[in-house]
N, C-alpha and C positions, 0 to 999 in steps of 0.2 A: 243682892242676890247672889253676886260671888264667893261674899265671904260664907255666907248660908255652907254653900258647896263646901266650902274649902274645912269648913270646921266637921262639917261631914262626914269627909273625907278624914280626915285628922284621926276622930274619933273610932270610926272602924280601923283604922291601920293601930291605934293603941291597943286594942279590941284584942286583934289580929295577934301582936307583937308580946301581951300579955299571957296572954293561952290561958287562962282559968288563973285558976291557984296555984302554980307552979313556982312563982318568981320569975317567970318572966323565961326562964327557959325551954328550950323545944324540947320536947320529951321524946324521944323513939317509940314507933309505934309498935303495937305487937299483935301477935297474930292471935283471934279467935280459936281456943281450941275445942271440936267437937266433944261433944259429951260423951260420957259412956258407955250412955247406951246406942249414939250412933257408931262407935267404935266396934261394940260388939254385935248391936245390926248388920254391920256388914261382913260378919265372919256368918251369922246367920243364913242369910242370901246367901252368901255363897256354898256353907252346909246345904242348902235345903235347895240346890242347884235352879235357882229362879232366872238365871242367867240364861237357861236354857231353852225358854218362852218370849225374855224381856232382852233386850237390850238396856245395858245399865251402867251407866257411868262409873267408876272406880272397881266396878268386879272384874275379877281376872276370867275372860270366856266368856261376860256376860255377852253374847251378840247375838240371839234367838230374836227371830221375826214372828213367831207364830201371837203371840201377846204385843200389846203396846211397847213404843217404848219407852224408856223410863226416864228420859234426859229431863232435866228443871222440872220435875216432877211436884219439889217444894210449891213453886208456884203457882202448882193450879189448880182451878176452885171446885174442880166435881174428884171424885173417886167411879170412875167404870159408868161416866155419864149419870147418875143416879144420888151418888151421896156427898153431903159436904166435904172437902179436905180435911182434915182435922185430923192433928193427932191421935184421939180415942178412936175415931170412926173410919181410919187406916189402918189400926191394929185390927179392928172386931172383923176388916176386908181381908185382912190377910189373916187371918187365921179361921174364918168360917164365912169364907164368900159364896158357896152353894146357899147356907141359909140367910144372905142376906141378899141376893141375888138370886134363885134358882135358876137353872139350867144353862147359868153363865162358864163358858168356857173356863173361868180361872179355877183350879182343880181345888180342892180340900189337901191341906200337906202334910198333916198333924203337927204343927207349930203348935207351943202352948202361947198361952197369953201373953206369958214376960219377952217370948222370942218374938211373935208378934207387934210387940211393944216397940222393941229394938230394932226390929226390921222396919218399922213407922217410921223410928227416929231416926234413920241411916238417910231414907228419903227423900224425908223432907230436909235433909241439907242439899240437896239437886234442887239447887236455885243457879 
């Protein structure tokens, strides 16, 4: 039994040292850059002053308390308690909340489809 344990540990150690197909070299880590849509979405969120109603991480002055805080929004399962949180549904919600859920407190702000998609991409990064 001791020999089997030692062989297992040796295999794990060797696999860790080899590190894939890089000749055993340790490669430096890299930062995952946000998609261009998310970068543009941050600008859209600032332009349409979404932080007047919502607290939104990474958005200057976004400390509103009228709407729900949007921290870790990308981890949420639902939008407005009714709709599955997926990028397409979120973009539709941002563009036309009053059509999706009449009498919601979320106003229709006049974002076009592209702007709504970009804003949704930024919110998806909040994890």
